[in-house]
DOLUMFI-66048 format. One record per atom (N, C-alpha, C): atom name; residue number from 1; x, y, z. Coordinates in steps of 0.2 Angstrom, whole numbers, plus 5000, padded with zeros to 4 digits. Layout:
REM DOLUMFI-66048
NODE   atom    nr      u      v      w
NODE     CA   NUM      X      Y      Z
...
REM end
This chain:
REM DOLUMFI-66048
NODE   atom    nr      u      v      w
NODE      N     1   5004   4994   5000
NODE     CA     1   5000   5000   5000
NODE      C     1   5004   5006   5000
NODE      N     2   5003   5011   4996
NODE     CA     2   5008   5017   4995
NODE      C     2   5004   5023   4994
NODE      N     3   5008   5028   4995
NODE     CA     3   5006   5035   4993
NODE      C     3   5011   5037   4987
NODE      N     4   5007   5038   4981
NODE     CA     4   5011   5038   4975
NODE      C     4   5009   5045   4971
NODE      N     5   5015   5048   4969
NODE     CA     5   5014   5054   4964
NODE      C     5   5014   5051   4957
NODE      N     6   5008   5052   4954
NODE     CA     6   5007   5050   4947
NODE      C     6   5008   5055   4942
NODE      N     7   5012   5054   4937
NODE     CA     7   5013   5059   4932
NODE      C     7   5012   5057   4925
NODE      N     8   5007   5060   4921
NODE     CA     8   5006   5058   4914
NODE      C     8   5006   5064   4910
NODE      N     9   5011   5064   4905
NODE     CA     9   5011   5069   4900
NODE      C     9   5012   5066   4893
NODE      N    10   5010   5060   4892
NODE     CA    10   5011   5056   4886
NODE      C    10   5007   5058   4880
NODE      N    11   5001   5060   4882
NODE     CA    11   4996   5061   4876
NODE      C    11   4993   5069   4877
NODE      N    12   4987   5070   4874
NODE     CA    12   4984   5076   4873
NODE      C    12   4983   5080   4880
NODE      N    13   4981   5076   4885
NODE     CA    13   4979   5078   4891
NODE      C    13   4984   5076   4896
NODE      N    14   4987   5081   4900
NODE     CA    14   4992   5079   4905
NODE      C    14   4988   5079   4912
NODE      N    15   4991   5075   4916
NODE     CA    15   4988   5075   4923
NODE      C    15   4993   5073   4928
NODE      N    16   4993   5076   4934
NODE     CA    16   4997   5074   4940
NODE      C    16   4992   5073   4945
NODE      N    17   4994   5068   4950
NODE     CA    17   4989   5066   4955
NODE      C    17   4993   5063   4961
NODE      N    18   4990   5064   4967
NODE     CA    18   4992   5060   4972
NODE      C    18   4987   5054   4973
NODE      N    19   4989   5048   4974
NODE     CA    19   4985   5043   4975
NODE      C    19   4987   5039   4981
NODE      N    20   4983   5036   4985
NODE     CA    20   4984   5032   4991
NODE      C    20   4980   5026   4991
NODE      N    21   4984   5020   4991
NODE     CA    21   4981   5014   4990
NODE      C    21   4977   5013   4984
NODE      N    22   4979   5016   4978
NODE     CA    22   4976   5015   4972
NODE      C    22   4970   5020   4971
NODE      N    23   4969   5025   4976
NODE     CA    23   4963   5029   4975
NODE      C    23   4966   5036   4975
NODE      N    24   4963   5040   4970
NODE     CA    24   4965   5047   4969
NODE      C    24   4963   5052   4975
NODE      N    25   4968   5055   4977
NODE     CA    25   4967   5060   4983
NODE      C    25   4966   5067   4980
NODE      N    26   4970   5069   4976
NODE     CA    26   4970   5076   4972
NODE      C    26   4973   5075   4965
NODE      N    27   4970   5079   4961
NODE     CA    27   4973   5079   4954
NODE      C    27   4973   5086   4951
NODE      N    28   4977   5087   4946
NODE     CA    28   4977   5093   4942
NODE      C    28   4978   5091   4935
NODE      N    29   4974   5094   4930
NODE     CA    29   4974   5092   4923
NODE      C    29   4976   5098   4919
NODE      N    30   4979   5096   4913
NODE     CA    30   4981   5101   4908
NODE      C    30   4979   5098   4901
NODE      N    31   4974   5102   4897
NODE     CA    31   4972   5099   4891
NODE      C    31   4975   5103   4885
NODE      N    32   4980   5107   4886
NODE     CA    32   4984   5110   4881
NODE      C    32   4991   5106   4880
NODE      N    33   4991   5102   4875
NODE     CA    33   4996   5098   4874
NODE      C    33   5003   5101   4873
NODE      N    34   5003   5107   4870
NODE     CA    34   5010   5110   4869
NODE      C    34   5012   5114   4875
NODE      N    35   5008   5114   4880
NODE     CA    35   5010   5117   4887
NODE      C    35   5012   5112   4892
NODE      N    36   5013   5106   4890
NODE     CA    36   5014   5101   4896
NODE      C    36   5021   5102   4899
NODE      N    37   5026   5104   4896
NODE     CA    37   5032   5106   4899
NODE      C    37   5032   5111   4904
NODE      N    38   5028   5117   4902
NODE     CA    38   5028   5122   4907
NODE      C    38   5023   5120   4912
NODE      N    39   5018   5116   4911
NODE     CA    39   5013   5114   4916
NODE      C    39   5015   5110   4921
NODE      N    40   5020   5105   4920
NODE     CA    40   5021   5100   4925
NODE      C    40   5024   5102   4931
NODE      N    41   5030   5106   4931
NODE     CA    41   5033   5107   4938
NODE      C    41   5028   5112   4942
NODE      N    42   5025   5117   4939
NODE     CA    42   5021   5121   4943
NODE      C    42   5015   5117   4945
NODE      N    43   5012   5112   4941
NODE     CA    43   5006   5108   4944
NODE      C    43   5008   5104   4949
NODE      N    44   5014   5101   4949
NODE     CA    44   5016   5097   4955
NODE      C    44   5017   5101   4961
NODE      N    45   5019   5107   4961
NODE     CA    45   5020   5111   4967
NODE      C    45   5013   5113   4969
NODE      N    46   5008   5115   4965
NODE     CA    46   5001   5116   4966
NODE      C    46   4998   5110   4970
NODE      N    47   4999   5105   4967
NODE     CA    47   4996   5099   4969
NODE      C    47   4998   5097   4977
NODE      N    48   5005   5098   4978
NODE     CA    48   5007   5097   4985
NODE      C    48   5004   5102   4990
NODE      N    49   5003   5108   4988
NODE     CA    49   5000   5113   4992
NODE      C    49   4993   5112   4993
NODE      N    50   4989   5110   4987
NODE     CA    50   4982   5109   4988
NODE      C    50   4980   5103   4992
NODE      N    51   4985   5098   4992
NODE     CA    51   4983   5092   4996
NODE      C    51   4987   5092   5003
NODE      N    52   4991   5097   5004
NODE     CA    52   4995   5097   5010
NODE      C    52   4999   5090   5011
NODE      N    53   5002   5088   5005
NODE     CA    53   5006   5082   5005
NODE      C    53   5013   5085   5003
NODE      N    54   5018   5083   5007
NODE     CA    54   5025   5085   5005
NODE      C    54   5028   5079   5001
NODE      N    55   5031   5081   4995
NODE     CA    55   5034   5077   4991
NODE      C    55   5039   5071   4994
NODE      N    56   5042   5074   4999
NODE     CA    56   5046   5069   5003
NODE      C    56   5043   5063   5006
NODE      N    57   5036   5064   5007
NODE     CA    57   5032   5059   5010
NODE      C    57   5029   5054   5006
NODE      N    58   5030   5054   4999
NODE     CA    58   5027   5049   4994
NODE      C    58   5032   5043   4995
NODE      N    59   5029   5037   4993
NODE     CA    59   5032   5031   4993
NODE      C    59   5035   5029   4986
NODE      N    60   5033   5032   4981
NODE     CA    60   5035   5031   4974
NODE      C    60   5033   5036   4970
NODE      N    61   5036   5037   4964
NODE     CA    61   5034   5041   4959
NODE      C    61   5033   5037   4952
NODE      N    62   5027   5038   4949
NODE     CA    62   5025   5034   4943
NODE      C    62   5024   5039   4938
NODE      N    63   5026   5036   4932
NODE     CA    63   5026   5040   4926
NODE      C    63   5024   5036   4920
NODE      N    64   5020   5039   4915
NODE     CA    64   5018   5036   4909
NODE      C    64   5025   5036   4904
NODE      N    65   5027   5030   4902
NODE     CA    65   5034   5030   4899
NODE      C    65   5033   5030   4891
NODE      N    66   5027   5030   4889
NODE     CA    66   5025   5030   4882
NODE      C    66   5022   5023   4880
NODE      N    67   5020   5023   4874
NODE     CA    67   5021   5028   4868
NODE      C    67   5016   5034   4869
NODE      N    68   5017   5039   4864
NODE     CA    68   5013   5045   4864
NODE      C    68   5017   5050   4861
NODE      N    69   5016   5056   4863
NODE     CA    69   5020   5062   4861
NODE      C    69   5027   5062   4863
NODE      N    70   5032   5063   4858
NODE     CA    70   5039   5062   4860
NODE      C    70   5041   5067   4865
NODE      N    71   5039   5073   4864
NODE     CA    71   5041   5079   4869
NODE      C    71   5037   5077   4876
NODE      N    72   5031   5075   4876
NODE     CA    72   5027   5074   4882
NODE      C    72   5030   5068   4886
NODE      N    73   5032   5063   4883
NODE     CA    73   5035   5057   4886
NODE      C    73   5042   5059   4889
NODE      N    74   5046   5063   4885
NODE     CA    74   5052   5065   4887
NODE      C    74   5052   5070   4894
NODE      N    75   5047   5074   4893
NODE     CA    75   5046   5079   4899
NODE      C    75   5044   5075   4905
NODE      N    76   5039   5071   4905
NODE     CA    76   5037   5067   4910
NODE      C    76   5042   5062   4913
NODE      N    77   5046   5059   4909
NODE     CA    77   5051   5054   4912
NODE      C    77   5057   5058   4915
NODE      N    78   5059   5064   4912
NODE     CA    78   5064   5068   4915
NODE      C    78   5062   5070   4922
NODE      N    79   5056   5073   4922
NODE     CA    79   5054   5076   4929
NODE      C    79   5053   5070   4934
NODE      N    80   5050   5065   4932
NODE     CA    80   5050   5059   4937
NODE      C    80   5056   5056   4939
NODE      N    81   5061   5056   4935
NODE     CA    81   5068   5053   4937
NODE      C    81   5071   5058   4941
NODE      N    82   5071   5065   4939
NODE     CA    82   5074   5070   4943
NODE      C    82   5071   5070   4951
NODE      N    83   5065   5069   4951
NODE     CA    83   5062   5069   4958
NODE      C    83   5064   5063   4962
NODE      N    84   5064   5057   4958
NODE     CA    84   5066   5051   4962
NODE      C    84   5073   5051   4964
NODE      N    85   5078   5054   4960
NODE     CA    85   5085   5055   4962
NODE      C    85   5085   5060   4968
NODE      N    86   5081   5065   4968
NODE     CA    86   5082   5071   4973
NODE      C    86   5079   5068   4980
NODE      N    87   5073   5064   4979
NODE     CA    87   5070   5062   4985
NODE      C    87   5072   5055   4987
NODE      N    88   5076   5052   4983
NODE     CA    88   5077   5045   4985
NODE      C    88   5071   5040   4985
NODE      N    89   5067   5041   4980
NODE     CA    89   5061   5037   4979
NODE      C    89   5061   5032   4973
NODE      N    90   5058   5026   4973
NODE     CA    90   5058   5022   4968
NODE      C    90   5054   5025   4962
NODE      N    91   5056   5023   4956
NODE     CA    91   5052   5025   4950
NODE      C    91   5048   5019   4947
NODE      N    92   5042   5021   4945
NODE     CA    92   5037   5016   4942
NODE      C    92   5036   5019   4935
NODE      N    93   5038   5015   4930
NODE     CA    93   5037   5017   4923
NODE      C    93   5031   5013   4920
NODE      N    94   5026   5016   4917
NODE     CA    94   5020   5012   4915
NODE      C    94   5019   5013   4908
NODE      N    95   5017   5008   4904
NODE     CA    95   5016   5009   4897
NODE      C    95   5009   5013   4896
NODE      N    96   5009   5018   4892
NODE     CA    96   5003   5022   4891
NODE      C    96   4997   5018   4889
NODE      N    97   4998   5013   4884
NODE     CA    97   4993   5009   4882
NODE      C    97   4990   5005   4887
NODE      N    98   4994   5003   4892
NODE     CA    98   4991   4999   4898
NODE      C    98   4986   5003   4902
NODE      N    99   4988   5009   4903
NODE     CA    99   4984   5014   4907
NODE      C    99   4978   5015   4904
NODE      N   100   4978   5016   4897
NODE     CA   100   4971   5017   4893
NODE      C   100   4967   5011   4894
NODE      N   101   4970   5005   4894
NODE     CA   101   4966   4999   4894
NODE      C   101   4963   4998   4901
NODE      N   102   4967   4999   4906
NODE     CA   102   4964   4999   4913
NODE      C   102   4958   5003   4914
NODE      N   103   4959   5009   4911
NODE     CA   103   4953   5014   4911
NODE      C   103   4947   5011   4907
NODE      N   104   4948   5008   4902
NODE     CA   104   4942   5005   4898
NODE      C   104   4939   4999   4902
NODE      N   105   4944   4995   4905
NODE     CA   105   4941   4990   4909
NODE      C   105   4937   4992   4915
NODE      N   106   4939   4998   4918
NODE     CA   106   4935   5000   4923
NODE      C   106   4929   5003   4921
NODE      N   107   4929   5006   4915
NODE     CA   107   4922   5009   4912
NODE      C   107   4917   5004   4910
NODE      N   108   4920   4998   4908
NODE     CA   108   4916   4992   4906
NODE      C   108   4915   4987   4911
NODE      N   109   4917   4988   4917
NODE     CA   109   4917   4984   4923
NODE      C   109   4920   4977   4921
NODE      N   110   4926   4978   4918
NODE     CA   110   4931   4972   4917
NODE      C   110   4928   4966   4914
NODE      N   111   4924   4967   4908
NODE     CA   111   4920   4962   4905
NODE      C   111   4925   4957   4902
NODE      N   112   4925   4951   4905
NODE     CA   112   4930   4946   4903
NODE      C   112   4931   4943   4896
NODE      N   113   4925   4943   4892
NODE     CA   113   4925   4940   4886
NODE      C   113   4928   4945   4880
NODE      N   114   4929   4951   4882
NODE     CA   114   4931   4957   4877
NODE      C   114   4939   4957   4877
NODE      N   115   4941   4958   4871
NODE     CA   115   4948   4960   4870
NODE      C   115   4948   4968   4870
NODE      N   116   4954   4971   4872
NODE     CA   116   4954   4978   4873
NODE      C   116   4960   4981   4868
NODE      N   117   4958   4986   4864
NODE     CA   117   4963   4989   4859
NODE      C   117   4963   4996   4860
NODE      N   118   4968   4998   4864
NODE     CA   118   4970   5006   4865
NODE      C   118   4973   5008   4858
NODE      N   119   4971   5015   4857
NODE     CA   119   4974   5018   4851
NODE      C   119   4976   5025   4853
NODE      N   120   4982   5027   4851
NODE     CA   120   4985   5033   4852
NODE      C   120   4986   5036   4845
NODE      N   121   4983   5042   4844
NODE     CA   121   4984   5045   4837
NODE      C   121   4992   5047   4836
NODE      N   122   4994   5044   4830
NODE     CA   122   5001   5045   4828
NODE      C   122   5002   5049   4821
NODE      N   123   4997   5053   4820
NODE     CA   123   4997   5057   4814
NODE      C   123   4994   5053   4808
NODE      N   124   4991   5056   4803
NODE     CA   124   4988   5054   4797
NODE      C   124   4984   5047   4799
NODE      N   125   4985   5042   4796
NODE     CA   125   4981   5036   4798
NODE      C   125   4985   5031   4802
NODE      N   126   4990   5033   4805
NODE     CA   126   4994   5029   4810
NODE      C   126   4992   5030   4817
NODE      N   127   4992   5024   4821
NODE     CA   127   4991   5024   4828
NODE      C   127   4996   5020   4831
NODE      N   128   4997   5021   4838
NODE     CA   128   5001   5017   4842
NODE      C   128   4996   5013   4845
NODE      N   129   4997   5006   4845
NODE     CA   129   4991   5002   4848
NODE      C   129   4994   4995   4851
NODE      N   130   4990   4991   4854
NODE     CA   130   4991   4985   4856
NODE      C   130   4984   4981   4857
NODE      N   131   4984   4975   4859
NODE     CA   131   4978   4972   4861
NODE      C   131   4980   4968   4867
NODE      N   132   4975   4969   4872
NODE     CA   132   4976   4965   4878
NODE      C   132   4970   4961   4880
NODE      N   133   4970   4956   4884
NODE     CA   133   4964   4953   4887
NODE      C   133   4962   4956   4893
NODE      N   134   4958   4952   4897
NODE     CA   134   4955   4955   4903
NODE      C   134   4961   4956   4909
NODE      N   135   4966   4952   4908
NODE     CA   135   4971   4952   4913
NODE      C   135   4977   4956   4911
NODE      N   136   4977   4960   4906
NODE     CA   136   4982   4964   4903
NODE      C   136   4987   4960   4900
NODE      N   137   4986   4954   4898
NODE     CA   137   4991   4950   4895
NODE      C   137   4991   4952   4887
NODE      N   138   4996   4952   4884
NODE     CA   138   4997   4955   4877
NODE      C   138   4995   4950   4872
NODE      N   139   4990   4952   4868
NODE     CA   139   4988   4948   4863
NODE      C   139   4991   4950   4856
NODE      N   140   4992   4957   4856
NODE     CA   140   4996   4960   4851
NODE      C   140   5001   4965   4855
NODE      N   141   5007   4964   4854
NODE     CA   141   5012   4968   4858
NODE      C   141   5011   4976   4855
NODE      N   142   5013   4981   4859
NODE     CA   142   5013   4987   4857
NODE      C   142   5017   4988   4850
NODE      N   143   5014   4992   4846
NODE     CA   143   5016   4993   4839
NODE      C   143   5013   4999   4836
NODE      N   144   5016   5002   4831
NODE     CA   144   5014   5007   4827
NODE      C   144   5011   5004   4820
NODE      N   145   5005   5005   4819
NODE     CA   145   5002   5003   4812
NODE      C   145   4998   5008   4809
NODE      N   146   4998   5007   4802
NODE     CA   146   4993   5012   4798
NODE      C   146   4987   5008   4797
NODE      N   147   4981   5012   4799
NODE     CA   147   4975   5009   4799
NODE      C   147   4972   5008   4792
NODE      N   148   4969   5002   4790
NODE     CA   148   4966   5001   4784
NODE      C   148   4960   4997   4786
NODE      N   149   4955   4996   4781
NODE     CA   149   4949   4992   4782
NODE      C   149   4950   4985   4784
NODE      N   150   4956   4982   4783
NODE     CA   150   4957   4975   4784
NODE      C   150   4961   4974   4791
NODE      N   151   4962   4980   4794
NODE     CA   151   4966   4980   4801
NODE      C   151   4962   4976   4806
NODE      N   152   4965   4972   4810
NODE     CA   152   4962   4968   4816
NODE      C   152   4957   4963   4813
NODE      N   153   4956   4961   4807
NODE     CA   153   4951   4956   4805
NODE      C   153   4952   4949   4808
NODE      N   154   4959   4947   4809
NODE     CA   154   4960   4941   4812
NODE      C   154   4957   4940   4819
NODE      N   155   4958   4946   4823
NODE     CA   155   4956   4946   4830
NODE      C   155   4949   4947   4830
NODE      N   156   4946   4951   4826
NODE     CA   156   4939   4952   4826
NODE      C   156   4934   4946   4824
NODE      N   157   4937   4942   4820
NODE     CA   157   4934   4936   4818
NODE      C   157   4931   4932   4823
NODE      N   158   4934   4931   4829
NODE     CA   158   4932   4926   4834
NODE      C   158   4931   4930   4841
NODE      N   159   4932   4936   4841
NODE     CA   159   4932   4940   4847
NODE      C   159   4928   4946   4847
NODE      N   160   4925   4948   4852
NODE     CA   160   4922   4955   4853
NODE      C   160   4928   4959   4855
NODE      N   161   4928   4965   4852
NODE     CA   161   4934   4970   4854
NODE      C   161   4931   4977   4855
NODE      N   162   4934   4980   4860
NODE     CA   162   4933   4987   4861
NODE      C   162   4939   4991   4860
NODE      N   163   4938   4997   4856
NODE     CA   163   4943   5001   4854
NODE      C   163   4942   5008   4857
NODE      N   164   4947   5011   4859
NODE     CA   164   4947   5017   4863
NODE      C   164   4953   5021   4863
NODE      N   165   4953   5027   4865
NODE     CA   165   4959   5032   4865
NODE      C   165   4959   5037   4859
NODE      N   166   4964   5041   4859
NODE     CA   166   4964   5047   4854
NODE      C   166   4964   5045   4847
NODE      N   167   4966   5039   4845
NODE     CA   167   4966   5036   4838
NODE      C   167   4960   5032   4836
NODE      N   168   4956   5031   4841
NODE     CA   168   4950   5026   4839
NODE      C   168   4945   5029   4834
NODE      N   169   4945   5036   4834
NODE     CA   169   4940   5039   4829
NODE      C   169   4942   5038   4822
NODE      N   170   4948   5037   4821
NODE     CA   170   4950   5036   4814
NODE      C   170   4948   5029   4812
NODE      N   171   4949   5024   4817
NODE     CA   171   4947   5017   4815
NODE      C   171   4940   5016   4815
NODE      N   172   4936   5020   4819
NODE     CA   172   4929   5020   4819
NODE      C   172   4926   5021   4812
NODE      N   173   4929   5026   4809
NODE     CA   173   4927   5028   4802
NODE      C   173   4928   5023   4797
NODE      N   174   4932   5018   4798
NODE     CA   174   4934   5013   4793
NODE      C   174   4930   5006   4795
NODE      N   175   4929   5005   4802
NODE     CA   175   4927   4998   4804
NODE      C   175   4920   4997   4804
NODE      N   176   4918   4992   4801
NODE     CA   176   4911   4990   4800
NODE      C   176   4909   4983   4803
NODE      N   177   4914   4980   4807
NODE     CA   177   4913   4974   4809
NODE      C   177   4909   4974   4815
NODE      N   178   4904   4969   4815
NODE     CA   178   4899   4968   4821
NODE      C   178   4902   4967   4828
NODE      N   179   4908   4964   4828
NODE     CA   179   4912   4962   4834
NODE      C   179   4915   4968   4837
NODE      N   180   4915   4974   4834
NODE     CA   180   4919   4980   4836
NODE      C   180   4914   4985   4840
NODE      N   181   4917   4987   4845
NODE     CA   181   4913   4993   4849
NODE      C   181   4918   4998   4851
NODE      N   182   4916   5004   4853
NODE     CA   182   4920   5009   4855
NODE      C   182   4918   5012   4861
NODE      N   183   4923   5014   4865
NODE     CA   183   4922   5017   4872
NODE      C   183   4926   5024   4872
NODE      N   184   4922   5029   4875
NODE     CA   184   4925   5036   4876
NODE      C   184   4925   5038   4883
NODE      N   185   4927   5044   4884
NODE     CA   185   4927   5047   4891
NODE      C   185   4930   5043   4896
NODE      N   186   4936   5041   4895
NODE     CA   186   4939   5036   4900
NODE      C   186   4942   5040   4906
NODE      N   187   4942   5038   4912
NODE     CA   187   4945   5041   4917
NODE      C   187   4953   5039   4918
NODE      N   188   4957   5042   4915
NODE     CA   188   4964   5040   4915
NODE      C   188   4967   5041   4921
NODE      N   189   4965   5046   4925
NODE     CA   189   4968   5048   4932
NODE      C   189   4967   5042   4937
NODE      N   190   4961   5040   4937
NODE     CA   190   4959   5034   4941
NODE      C   190   4963   5028   4939
NODE      N   191   4963   5027   4932
NODE     CA   191   4966   5021   4930
NODE      C   191   4974   5020   4931
NODE      N   192   4977   5026   4931
NODE     CA   192   4984   5026   4932
NODE      C   192   4985   5025   4940
NODE      N   193   4981   5028   4944
NODE     CA   193   4982   5027   4951
NODE      C   193   4981   5019   4953
NODE      N   194   4976   5016   4950
NODE     CA   194   4975   5009   4951
NODE      C   194   4981   5005   4949
NODE      N   195   4984   5007   4943
NODE     CA   195   4989   5003   4940
NODE      C   195   4996   5004   4943
NODE      N   196   4997   5010   4945
NODE     CA   196   5004   5012   4949
NODE      C   196   5004   5008   4956
NODE      N   197   4998   5008   4959
NODE     CA   197   4997   5004   4965
NODE      C   197   4999   4997   4964
NODE      N   198   4996   4994   4959
NODE     CA   198   4998   4987   4958
NODE      C   198   5005   4986   4957
NODE      N   199   5008   4990   4953
NODE     CA   199   5016   4990   4952
NODE      C   199   5019   4991   4959
NODE      N   200   5017   4995   4963
NODE     CA   200   5020   4997   4969
NODE      C   200   5020   4990   4974
NODE      N   201   5014   4987   4974
NODE     CA   201   5013   4981   4978
NODE      C   201   5018   4976   4976
NODE      N   202   5018   4975   4969
NODE     CA   202   5023   4970   4966
NODE      C   202   5030   4972   4966
NODE      N   203   5032   4978   4968
NODE     CA   203   5038   4980   4968
NODE      C   203   5041   4980   4961
NODE      N   204   5037   4982   4957
NODE     CA   204   5039   4982   4950
NODE      C   204   5042   4989   4948
NODE      N   205   5048   4991   4951
NODE     CA   205   5051   4997   4950
NODE      C   205   5056   4997   4944
NODE      N   206   5057   5003   4941
NODE     CA   206   5062   5004   4936
NODE      C   206   5069   5006   4938
NODE      N   207   5074   5004   4935
NODE     CA   207   5081   5006   4936
NODE      C   207   5082   5013   4934
NODE      N   208   5083   5018   4939
NODE     CA   208   5083   5025   4938
NODE      C   208   5089   5026   4932
NODE      N   209   5094   5023   4933
NODE     CA   209   5100   5024   4928
NODE      C   209   5098   5022   4921
NODE      N   210   5094   5017   4920
NODE     CA   210   5093   5015   4913
NODE      C   210   5086   5015   4911
NODE      N   211   5082   5018   4914
NODE     CA   211   5075   5019   4912
NODE      C   211   5075   5024   4906
NODE      N   212   5071   5022   4901
NODE     CA   212   5071   5026   4895
NODE      C   212   5064   5027   4893
NODE      N   213   5062   5032   4889
NODE     CA   213   5055   5033   4887
NODE      C   213   5054   5027   4881
NODE      N   214   5048   5025   4881
NODE     CA   214   5046   5020   4876
NODE      C   214   5042   5023   4870
NODE      N   215   5046   5025   4865
NODE     CA   215   5044   5029   4860
NODE      C   215   5040   5025   4854
NODE      N   216   5042   5019   4853
NODE     CA   216   5039   5014   4848
NODE      C   216   5042   5016   4841
NODE      N   217   5043   5023   4840
NODE     CA   217   5046   5025   4834
NODE      C   217   5051   5030   4835
NODE      N   218   5054   5032   4829
NODE     CA   218   5059   5038   4830
NODE      C   218   5055   5044   4831
NODE      N   219   5059   5050   4832
NODE     CA   219   5056   5056   4833
NODE      C   219   5050   5058   4830
NODE      N   220   5045   5060   4834
NODE     CA   220   5039   5063   4831
NODE      C   220   5038   5070   4834
NODE      N   221   5037   5075   4830
NODE     CA   221   5036   5082   4832
NODE      C   221   5029   5083   4836
NODE      N   222   5024   5079   4834
NODE     CA   222   5018   5079   4837
NODE      C   222   5015   5072   4835
NODE      N   223   5010   5070   4839
NODE     CA   223   5006   5064   4838
NODE      C   223   4999   5066   4835
REM end
């Protein structure tokens, strides 16, 4: 059970939060993607003041390591690692696609028979994506794909699938399969709190010296 500072700057909406035992205590959100760098440090200070929690009292710091915006991932990882070094706290690095999937599972009450396909917009018809089952086991490892009408046909043939995330709208315009559904309005803050707590309990910490952002692709100036 831990008190965790969660940092997510990987996609269009950034958020920082304090969570205790997997439940969000306080959070601050920024929806201006190009301002994530200037938002982050000020937001962490405001969050500490708002919640009356000293950063030195947290048990760990969690960050979305990617995929997502190149700049956003880099900003979040650098800030999280800097705080971990300064405060002597463990780092929890979490795949952004897994955070989205946990959010979808929470929204759908963890329906066991559905496969979960998060999508992060990667410009034009490309998305960062993966497929997970109900236990977050990988059916399709994280990858970058260009969407076309034949995408995911092998998985949709025998499975109901739910698609979600910033890239899902592009796929919704192409997909006509009866086994496909779409989810929106996911609570990413709550999902990250839940997932970072699970990592903390399992002691799944990242090596501060060697932790790197998970870009999936070479430099992207925007996603």
